[in-house]
C-alpha positions in Angstrom: 7.4 -15.3 -2.3 6.9 -16.2 1.3 9.3 -13.8 2.7 8.0 -10.5 0.6 4.5 -11.2 2.0 5.4 -11.8 5.5 7.6 -8.4 5.1 4.8 -6.4 3.8 2.1 -8.1 6.5 4.6 -6.6 9.5 5.3 -3.5 8.1 1.5 -2.6 7.5 1.2 -3.4 10.8 -2.2 -6.0 10.4 -1.2 -9.8 11.1 -5.1 -11.3 11.2 -7.3 -10.9 8.6 -10.4 -8.7 8.6 -13.6 -10.2 9.0 -16.8 -9.6 7.2 -20.3 -8.1 8.0 -21.6 -12.0 8.7 -18.9 -12.5 10.9 -17.8 -9.5 13.1 -20.3 -7.0 12.7 -20.0 -3.3 10.8 -22.0 0.0 11.0 -25.5 0.5 10.0 -26.7 3.8 8.8 -30.1 4.5 7.9 -30.0 7.9 5.0 -33.3 9.4 4.3 -34.2 11.6 1.3 -34.7 15.1 1.3 -37.0 16.5 -1.3 -38.2 20.2 -1.4 -41.7 19.7 -1.2 -41.2 17.2 1.7 -43.1 14.4 -0.1 -41.4 10.7 -0.7 -39.2 11.0 -3.8 -40.1 9.4 -7.2 -39.0 5.7 -7.1 -37.1 5.9 -10.0 -34.6 8.2 -8.2 -34.7 6.0 -5.5 -33.4 3.4 -7.3 -31.1 4.9 -9.3 -29.7 6.3 -5.7 -29.2 2.7 -4.7 -27.7 1.8 -7.9 -24.9 4.4 -7.4 -24.3 3.6 -4.0 -23.8 -0.1 -4.8 -21.3 1.3 -7.7 -19.5 3.6 -4.7 -19.6 0.5 -2.1 -18.2 -2.0 -4.6 -15.2 1.0 -5.5 -14.1 0.3 -1.8 -13.0 -3.3 -2.2 -14.1 -7.1 -1.7 -15.9 -6.1 1.8 -19.7 -7.5 0.9 -21.1 -3.9 2.3 -24.8 -4.0 1.7 -27.2 -1.3 0.5 -31.0 -2.1 0.8 -33.6 1.0 -0.1 -36.3 0.7 3.0 -39.6 1.9 2.3 -40.3 4.9 -0.2 -37.5 6.9 1.1 -34.9 5.6 3.4 -32.0 3.4 2.1 -30.5 1.5 4.7 -26.2 0.7 4.0 -24.4 -1.9 6.2 -20.4 -1.9 6.6 -18.6 -4.2 7.7 -16.7 -3.2 10.8 -17.1 -0.7 13.9 -16.4 2.9 13.5 -17.3 3.0 9.6 -19.9 6.4 9.9 -17.0 8.4 8.1 -17.2 6.0 5.2 -21.0 5.6 4.8 -21.3 9.2 5.1 -18.9 9.3 2.1 -21.2 6.6 0.2 -24.5 8.3 1.1 -23.1 11.9 0.2 -24.6 13.8 -3.2 -21.2 14.3 -4.5 -22.0 17.5 -6.3 -18.9 18.9 -7.3 -18.3 22.7 -8.3 -16.1 24.9 -9.0 -16.8 28.3 -8.3 -14.2 31.6 -8.0 -13.7 33.3 -4.6 -15.2 36.8 -4.0 -14.7 37.1 -0.1 -13.3 35.2 2.6 -13.0 35.8 6.0 -13.1 34.2 9.6 -16.5 32.0 9.7 -17.8 33.6 12.8 -20.4 36.2 12.2 -20.0 40.1 11.1 -21.6 43.3 10.4 -23.8 42.7 6.9 -21.4 44.2 4.1 -22.9 47.0 2.0 -23.0 45.8 -1.9 -22.0 49.3 -2.7 -18.3 51.0 -3.3 -18.0 54.2 -1.5 -18.7 57.2 -2.6 -15.1 58.8 -2.4 -13.6 56.1 -4.6 -10.4 56.6 -2.9 -10.0 53.4 -0.8 -13.2 51.3 -1.8 -13.7 50.6 1.9 -17.7 49.8 3.1 -18.1 51.6 6.4 -20.5 49.1 7.5 -18.2 46.6 7.0 -15.8 45.9 10.0 -13.3 43.4 10.4 -13.9 40.4 12.9 -11.8 40.4 16.0 -11.7 36.8 15.5 -9.9 37.1 11.9 -6.7 36.1 11.7 -4.4 34.4 8.8 -4.5 31.1 8.5 -2.6 29.1 5.6 -4.6 27.4 2.9 -3.5 24.3 1.6 -2.6 24.1 -2.2 -5.0 22.2 -4.0 -3.4 21.0 -7.9 0.0 21.5 -9.1 0.3 24.7 -10.0 -1.5 26.4 -7.2 0.5 28.1 -4.4 -1.2 28.7 -0.9 -3.3 31.6 0.0 -4.1 33.2 3.2 -7.7 32.2 4.5 -8.9 34.0 7.2 -8.2 38.0 6.2 -10.7 40.4 7.6 -13.9 41.2 5.6 -12.7 44.8 5.2 -9.5 43.3 3.6 -11.3 41.4 1.2 -13.4 44.6 0.4 -10.7 46.4 -0.4 -8.1 44.1 -2.2 -7.2 45.6 -5.5 -8.3 43.7 -9.0 -7.4 43.4 -12.8 -9.3 44.7 -15.3 -11.3 42.1 -17.5 -9.2 39.5 -19.3 -9.9 39.1 -22.6 -9.2 35.0 -22.6 -11.8 34.9 -19.9 -14.9 33.6 -21.6 -18.3 33.5 -19.9 -19.1 29.8 -18.5 -21.4 28.2 -19.8 -22.1 26.8 -16.4 -23.3 30.2 -15.1 -26.9 31.1 -15.1 -25.5 34.7 -15.8 -21.7 36.0 -17.5 -19.3 35.8 -14.8 -18.6 39.1 -12.7 -16.3 41.4 -13.9 -13.3 42.0 -11.2 -14.1 44.9 -8.8 -11.6 47.2 -7.5 -13.8 46.3 -4.4 -13.0 42.1 -4.4 -16.5 42.3 -6.5 -19.0 42.8 -3.8 -19.7 46.0 -5.3 -21.4 43.5 -8.1 -23.4 41.2 -6.0 -27.0 42.2 -6.3 -28.2 40.0 -4.0 -28.2 41.6 -0.5 -29.7 38.2 0.9 -26.6 36.6 0.3 -24.4 39.0 1.8 -26.5 39.3 5.0 -26.1 35.4 5.1 -22.5 35.7 4.7 -22.2 38.5 7.5 -24.8 36.3 9.5 -23.1 33.1 9.1 -21.5 31.1 12.0 -19.4 28.1 10.8 -18.6 27.1 13.7 -21.6 26.2 15.6 -24.3 23.8 13.8 -24.7 22.1 10.2 -21.6 23.9 7.5 -24.4 23.2 5.0 -25.5 26.4 4.1 -29.0 26.4 2.7 -28.8 27.1 -1.1 -24.9 26.3 -1.6 -25.4 22.9 -3.3 -27.5 24.6 -6.1 -25.8 25.0 -9.5 -28.6 27.3 -10.5 -27.5 30.2 -8.1 -25.5 33.0 -9.2 -24.1 34.2 -5.7 -24.1 31.6 -2.7 -22.2 31.5 0.8 -20.4 28.5 1.8 -18.5 27.3 4.8 -15.4 25.3 4.9 -15.6 21.8 5.2 -12.8 21.0 7.3 -11.5 22.6 10.2 -7.8 23.5 9.4 -5.4 24.3 12.0 -8.6 24.9 14.1 -10.3 27.8 11.7 -12.9 27.6 9.8 -13.4 29.8 6.9 -16.6 31.4 5.1 -16.8 32.2 1.6 -19.0 34.2 -0.7 -18.6 32.3 -4.4 -19.6 33.4 -7.7 -21.4 31.1 -10.3 -20.3 28.0 -11.3 -17.8 27.9 -14.0 -17.1 24.0 -14.0 -19.3 21.4 -12.7 -18.8 18.0 -11.4 -20.4 16.1 -14.6 -17.7 17.4 -16.5 -15.0 15.4 -14.5 -14.4 11.8 -16.5 -11.9 10.3 -13.7 -11.0 10.8 -9.7 -8.0 9.4 -8.7 -6.1 9.1 -4.9 -2.7 10.4 -5.1 0.1 10.1 -2.3 1.7 13.2 -1.0 4.7 14.6 -2.4 7.4 13.2 -0.7 9.2 16.9 -1.6 7.0 18.3 0.7 7.2 17.4 4.6 3.1 18.7 5.2 2.1 17.9 1.9 -1.6 15.6 2.5 -2.8 12.8 0.3 -5.0 14.1 -2.6 -7.7 13.5 -5.4 -6.6 13.8 -8.9 -9.4 15.4 -11.3 -9.1 14.6 -15.4 -12.5 17.3 -16.9 -13.4 16.5 -20.1 -13.1 18.8 -23.2 -15.6 21.1 -22.2 -14.8 21.3 -18.8 -10.9 21.5 -19.8 -11.7 24.6 -21.4 -14.0 25.9 -18.7 -11.3 25.4 -15.8 -8.9 27.3 -18.3 -11.5 30.6 -18.3 -11.6 30.9 -14.7 -8.0 29.8 -13.8 -7.1 32.6 -16.3 -9.1 35.4 -14.9 -8.0 33.8 -11.1 -4.2 34.4 -12.3 -4.6 37.4 -13.7 -6.2 39.0 -10.3 -3.2 37.1 -8.4 -0.8 39.0 -10.6 -2.9 42.5 -9.5 -3.1 41.8 -6.0 -2.1 38.5 -4.5 -4.6 38.9 -1.2 -7.4 39.4 -3.8 -10.0 36.8 -3.0 -10.7 36.4 -6.6 -7.0 34.5 -6.9 -9.0 32.0 -5.4 -11.1 29.1 -7.3 -13.3 27.4 -4.7 -13.6 23.2 -5.0 -17.3 23.4 -3.8 -18.3 19.4 -2.8 -22.0 19.1 -1.5 -22.0 22.7 -1.0 -19.2 23.1 1.4 -15.5 24.6 0.5 -12.9 21.5 0.0 -10.1 23.6 -0.7 -9.7 27.6 -2.3 -6.5 27.5 -3.8 -4.9 30.7 -5.1 -4.2 30.6 -8.9 -0.4 32.5 -9.3 1.2 30.6 -11.9 -1.3 31.3 -14.9 -4.1 29.5 -16.4 -4.2 25.7 -16.0 -5.3 24.3 -19.2 -4.1 20.9 -19.1 -7.9 19.6 -18.3 -6.9 18.2 -14.4 -6.6 19.4 -11.5 -6.5 18.0 -7.9 -8.4 18.5 -4.1 -6.8 18.2 -1.1 -6.7 19.3 2.4 -4.8 19.4 5.9 -2.8 16.3 6.4 -4.1 15.4 9.8 -7.4 14.9 8.2 -6.8 13.9 4.5 -5.6 11.2 4.7 -5.2 7.9 2.3 -8.3 6.6 3.4 -10.5 9.8 3.0 -8.8 10.5 0.0 -9.8 7.0 -1.6 -13.5 7.3 -0.1 -13.6 10.9 -1.7 -12.4 9.6 -5.1 -14.4 6.6 -5.2 -17.4 8.6 -4.6 -16.6 10.9 -7.0 -16.4 8.4 -9.8 -19.5 7.2 -10.1 -21.3 10.7 -10.4 -23.8 12.5 -7.9 -26.7 11.5 -6.6 -29.8 12.1 -8.0 -31.2 13.1 -4.1 -30.1 14.8 -1.0 -29.8 12.5 2.0 -29.3 13.1 5.6 -28.3 10.9 7.7 -31.4 9.4 10.1 -29.4 6.9 12.5 -26.2 5.2 12.7 -25.9 2.5 15.1 -23.2 -0.9 15.6 -24.7 -4.0 14.7 -23.1 -7.3 15.7 -22.6 -10.1 13.8 -24.9 -12.1 12.0 -23.5 -15.4 12.1 -20.8 -15.3 15.1 -17.8 -17.1 16.0 -19.6 -20.4 16.2 -20.5 -20.5 12.5 -16.6 -19.2 11.8 -15.6 -21.6 14.3 -17.6 -24.6 12.0 -16.7 -23.3 9.1 -12.7 -23.5 9.9 -13.2 -27.2 10.9 -15.3 -28.5 8.0 -11.7 -26.6 6.3 -9.5 -28.8 8.5 -11.4 -32.0 8.0 -11.3 -31.4 4.3 -7.6 -31.0 4.2 -7.2 -33.4 6.5 -9.0 -36.2 4.0 -6.5 -34.8 1.4 -3.6 -34.8 3.2 -3.9 -38.7 4.5 -5.3 -39.6 0.8 -1.9 -38.3 -0.9 0.0 -40.2 1.8 -2.0 -43.5 1.2 -2.0 -43.5 -2.4 1.4 -41.6 -2.5 3.5 -42.6 0.1 6.5 -40.9 0.3 5.2 -38.4 -3.2 2.5 -37.5 -0.8 4.7 -35.4 1.2 5.4 -33.3 -1.6 1.8 -32.8 -1.6 1.2 -32.3 1.7 4.0 -29.9 1.9 2.7 -27.9 -1.4 -0.8 -27.7 0.5 1.2 -26.1 3.5 2.7 -23.5 1.3 -0.2 -22.5 -1.0 -2.1 -22.1 2.8 0.7 -19.6 3.7 0.8 -17.6 0.9 -3.1 -17.3 0.9 -3.0 -16.4 4.8 -0.9 -13.6 3.6 -2.6 -12.7 1.0 -5.9 -11.9 2.4 -4.4 -9.7 5.4 -2.5 -7.8 3.0 -5.5 -7.6 0.7 -7.5 -6.6 3.8 -5.5 -3.8 4.7 -4.7 -2.3 1.0 -8.3 -2.9 -0.9 -10.6 -3.4 1.8 -10.8 -7.3 1.8 -13.0 -9.2 4.5 -13.0 -12.6 5.2 -16.6 -13.5 5.2 -18.1 -16.9 5.3 -18.5 -16.8 1.6 -15.0 -16.2 1.5 -14.6 -19.2 3.7 -16.4 -21.5 1.7 -14.3 -20.8 -1.6 -10.9 -21.5 0.2 -12.3 -24.5 0.9 -12.9 -25.2 -2.1 -9.6 -24.3 -3.6 -8.6 -27.4 -1.4 -9.8 -29.5 -3.8 -8.5 -27.5 -6.6 -4.9 -27.4 -5.9 -5.1 -31.1 -4.8 -6.3 -31.6 -8.6 -2.7 -30.3 -10.4 -1.0 -32.4 -7.6 -2.6 -35.4 -8.9 -2.4 -34.8 -12.8 1.3 -34.3 -12.3 2.5 -36.9 -10.0 0.1 -39.3 -12.5 2.0 -38.0 -15.8 5.1 -38.9 -14.0 4.3 -42.6 -12.9 2.8 -43.2 -16.6 6.6 -42.5 -18.0 7.7 -44.8 -14.9 5.0 -47.6 -16.0 6.3 -46.5 -19.8 9.7 -48.0 -18.9 11.7 -44.8 -18.4 14.2 -43.5 -15.7 12.8 -41.3 -12.6 14.9 -38.1 -13.8 13.9 -37.9 -17.4 10.5 -39.1 -17.0 10.5 -36.0 -14.4 10.9 -33.6 -17.0 8.4 -35.1 -19.5 5.8 -35.6 -17.5 5.8 -31.8 -16.3 5.8 -30.8 -19.9 2.4 -32.8 -20.7 1.3 -31.9 -17.2 1.6 -28.5 -17.1 -0.7 -27.8 -19.9 -3.8 -29.4 -18.4 -3.2 -27.9 -15.2 -3.1 -24.4 -17.1 -6.1 -25.6 -19.0 -8.3 -27.0 -16.1 -7.3 -23.3 -13.8 -8.2 -21.5 -16.6 -11.3 -22.7 -16.4 -12.2 -22.1 -13.0 -10.3 -18.5 -12.8 -12.8 -18.0 -15.9 -15.9 -18.9 -14.3 -14.9 -17.4 -10.8 -14.1 -14.5 -13.3 -17.7 -14.2 -14.1 -19.4 -14.6 -11.1 -17.5 -11.9 -9.7 -18.8 -9.1 -12.4 -22.5 -10.8 -12.8 -23.1 -11.6 -9.1 -23.4 -9.2 -5.7 -23.0 -10.3 -1.9 -21.9 -13.4 -0.9 -21.8 -15.3 -4.1 -19.4 -12.2 -5.4 -17.3 -13.3 -2.4 -16.8 -16.7 -2.7 -15.9 -15.9 -6.6 -13.0 -13.8 -5.3 -11.5 -16.4 -2.7 -12.1 -19.1 -5.5 -10.1 -16.9 -7.8 -7.6 -16.0 -6.0 -6.9 -19.4 -4.8 -6.2 -20.4 -8.1 -4.1 -18.0 -9.0 -2.1 -19.3 -5.7 -2.2 -22.4 -7.1 -0.5 -22.2 -10.4 2.2 -20.2 -8.4 2.6 -22.8 -6.1 2.5 -25.7 -9.0 5.6 -24.1 -11.3 7.8 -22.6 -8.6 7.4 -25.1 -5.7 5.8 -28.7 -6.5 7.8 -29.1 -9.9 11.2 -28.2 -8.8 10.7 -29.9 -5.6 9.6 -33.3 -7.2 12.8 -32.6 -9.3 15.2 -32.3 -6.4 14.1 -35.4 -5.0 14.8 -37.2 -8.2 17.9 -37.1 -7.7 18.1 -39.1 -4.1 18.4 -42.7 -3.3 14.8 -43.2 -1.7 13.2 -42.1 -4.6 15.7 -42.5 -7.9 16.0 -46.1 -6.9 11.8 -46.5 -6.2 11.6 -47.3 -2.3 8.8 -49.0 -1.4 7.6 -46.1 0.6 8.8 -43.4 -2.0 5.4 -43.9 -4.0 7.5 -44.7 -7.2 8.0 -48.8 -6.8 8.5 -50.5 -9.6 6.5 -53.1 -8.5 3.6 -51.2 -7.1 3.7 -49.1 -10.9 2.7 -53.0 -12.3 6.8 -52.5 -14.0 8.1 -56.1 -14.3 12.4 -55.6 -13.5 14.7 -56.4 -16.4 16.0 -59.8 -16.5 19.5 -60.5 -15.3 21.5 -62.3 -18.3 23.1 -65.6 -16.6 25.4 -68.4 -18.3 23.7 -71.1 -18.9 25.3 -74.8 -18.4 26.5 -76.9 -21.4 24.2 -79.4 -20.4 21.2 -77.3 -20.2 22.2 -76.3 -23.6 22.3 -79.9 -25.2 
């Protein structure tokens, strides 16, 4: 076990534990709530936002991040470690997820304002007012779910206007999420059905390369038409879109999980797998039916794409090429260079707990120093060392040679604990804080208690006159039940504290529960087998005075030796 854990530690490239906010500092971000009237938001909505952010923070692992309300419209988030602004940004994002059908797509630079009606000639359906942007070049778009094939994104606006589309599908029913029924596909790509000239002008003037990519109104679920930008640049290019009504809302997502890349695709990225409830699965099947039929009529039709919109920005817009998706699931992915494991895990965690009731803007971000520092860390380690030294001294004085078994077991337990802390820090965000160190120090006594229970049972068997080797097995059968019961009580107490407490107490409970499990492993797979091996040696088997199993020390008189008495004495 030590060899395997050591190998995992070196493979992941992290050989020291990650430290918590109180020992190594971290990142502090102030998030300010935005309201339409500019006034302070209701206190109930702020409290709800704090609860949701706390759940998102807890989903990051046992990192002991902090979320606190400051004033009437600010929330302060503290996350351990430097350079955690990206993580905090996800924690504070509204996380309003929408699925909308694409009706136009081009490069993110400004273009000429298009006309919402088709050409009178009816020959080619081109809008003379729409001129392609010189910078609009094709760029591949990543697939966002298993049955969606990549589709070109950055085509010129004139191509989007003239792309043919199929006739309406009988199976594509209006979505209850939309404020009006879904727009019927049109020969000009659907723009002739858009009566909102303001959106057309906004789309043409939109510059996704400069300024904020969050287009005003793009996050409003009640708007029939919205203009939106890509969330991330793919190969240096950013696309902009005109999207139709909301077809599936994020509230219909029942679960979100980070998924590793497909090994069969060399350029695949991590993704976030989504599962819908019954209503969401039905609505998603309807919109993918329409998109698939548009693809069959023309693979370049923008209506063949379904945009996944998070907080008003397009995360992914795959082209649906293999028919309707009716399984009640989808996935979100993106460019491999930015959609890595950390981003996918954090995004899944954010989506899992639902959208915030308010929209927040990042007011400030600061790197903060540790609140306790190296002096307190050194003091905690010294306290742990003193406690460990006292336990070792007691075991050696009282149990003599048998105390070496306890000491070696403590060393093995310490090694497994260290490796576990390092590995958990890399894989689940575990960061060592002062509360964790306290829990680890307390666990020294818990581990030593298990050895004492077994050793005393063994000595009781020897006092009763049994030989050492049989006593090892008999004592173990009696002692292991006591050890398991004692560790079970400690683990249940740690479990209750972990789920009911917050902050430092939660970290203390996690450390105590972890070391309790390690104690069971060490006692069963190291301490008892080692005692069984030592019982076969002459030093322990014959009860050497320094072995800790000396019959005289155990108040056991040696058996009388039979001798022949003289007849004179018999008389």
